C-alpha positions in Angstrom: 7.0 12.0 -7.1 8.7 8.5 -8.8 12.2 8.8 -8.5 12.8 9.2 -11.9 10.9 12.4 -11.6 13.0 13.1 -8.3 16.8 12.1 -10.1 15.7 14.2 -12.6 14.7 17.4 -10.2 18.0 16.6 -8.6 19.7 16.5 -11.3 18.3 19.5 -13.0 18.5 22.0 -9.6 21.9 20.9 -10.0 22.6 23.1 -12.6 19.6 25.8 -11.7 21.1 26.7 -8.8 24.7 26.1 -9.8 26.1 22.9 -7.4 27.8 20.4 -9.0 27.1 17.1 -9.9 29.0 15.5 -7.2 27.3 16.9 -4.6 24.0 15.8 -6.0 25.5 12.4 -6.3 26.5 12.5 -2.6 23.1 13.9 -1.8 21.9 10.6 -3.6 23.8 8.2 -1.5 22.5 9.7 1.4 18.9 8.0 0.2 20.9 4.7 -0.8 22.0 4.1 2.3 18.3 4.8 4.4 17.1 2.9 1.4 19.8 0.0 2.8 18.8 0.4 6.3 14.8 0.4 6.0 14.9 -2.9 3.7 17.4 -4.2 6.1 15.0 -3.8 9.0 12.2 -5.1 6.9 14.4 -8.3 6.2 15.5 -8.6 9.8 11.9 -8.6 10.8 11.0 -11.4 8.8 12.6 -14.0 10.9 14.9 -17.0 9.2 12.3 -19.3 7.5 10.6 -16.6 6.0 13.7 -14.8 4.7 14.7 -17.9 3.4 11.5 -18.4 1.4 11.8 -15.0 0.4 15.1 -15.5 -1.3 14.1 -18.6 -3.1 10.9 -16.8 -4.5 13.2 -14.1 -5.8 15.5 -16.4 -7.5 12.8 -18.5 -9.3 12.3 -18.0 -12.9 9.8 -15.5 -13.6 6.3 -17.3 -14.3 7.1 -19.7 -11.3 8.0 -16.4 -9.1 4.5 -15.0 -10.2 2.6 -18.3 -9.2 4.5 -18.6 -6.1 3.8 -14.2 -4.9 0.4 -14.9 -6.2 -0.1 -18.0 -3.5 1.2 -15.6 -1.2 -0.9 -12.8 -1.7 -4.0 -15.9 -1.5 -3.1 -16.7 2.1 -3.7 -14.6 4.9 -0.8 -15.6 7.2 1.6 -15.3 4.0 0.1 -11.8 2.4 2.3 -9.7 3.8 5.2 -11.5 2.8 4.3 -11.0 -0.6 4.4 -7.1 -0.6 8.5 -7.6 -0.8 8.3 -9.5 -4.1 6.0 -7.5 -5.7 7.8 -4.2 -5.4 11.0 -6.3 -6.7 8.9 -7.3 -9.9 8.7 -3.3 -10.8 12.4 -2.9 -10.0 15.2 -5.7 -11.4 17.6 -3.6 -9.0 15.6 -4.1 -6.3 15.5 -7.6 -6.5 19.1 -7.9 -6.8 19.7 -5.9 -3.8 17.3 -7.8 -1.8 18.7 -10.8 -2.8 22.3 -10.3 -1.8 20.9 -8.7 1.7 18.9 -12.2 2.3 21.8 -13.9 1.0 23.7 -11.9 3.5 21.7 -12.8 6.7 20.8 -10.7 9.3 22.8 -7.6 10.3 
């Protein structure tokens, strides 16, 4: 189920079962905390050099970023590193979050 479909389902259930929108937002924040924890674990597992490279790639202009991601995909050693930037191409908010988390350094 897509995140938009999930949000729509959660939002609609708030009114069907009588719960308040505030309760829905509270449950969404739990999902966001879980997402942040998972992202942090993936970033921490990369190590400092790949993490710095990821930050560099995420900050590149669109076409340069796409070229660099393609290079990652084409190399067996860096193919797994390409997964995060590929996900970020589909979700600009995720890219912004990852840039911020990458700048912070390991937890």
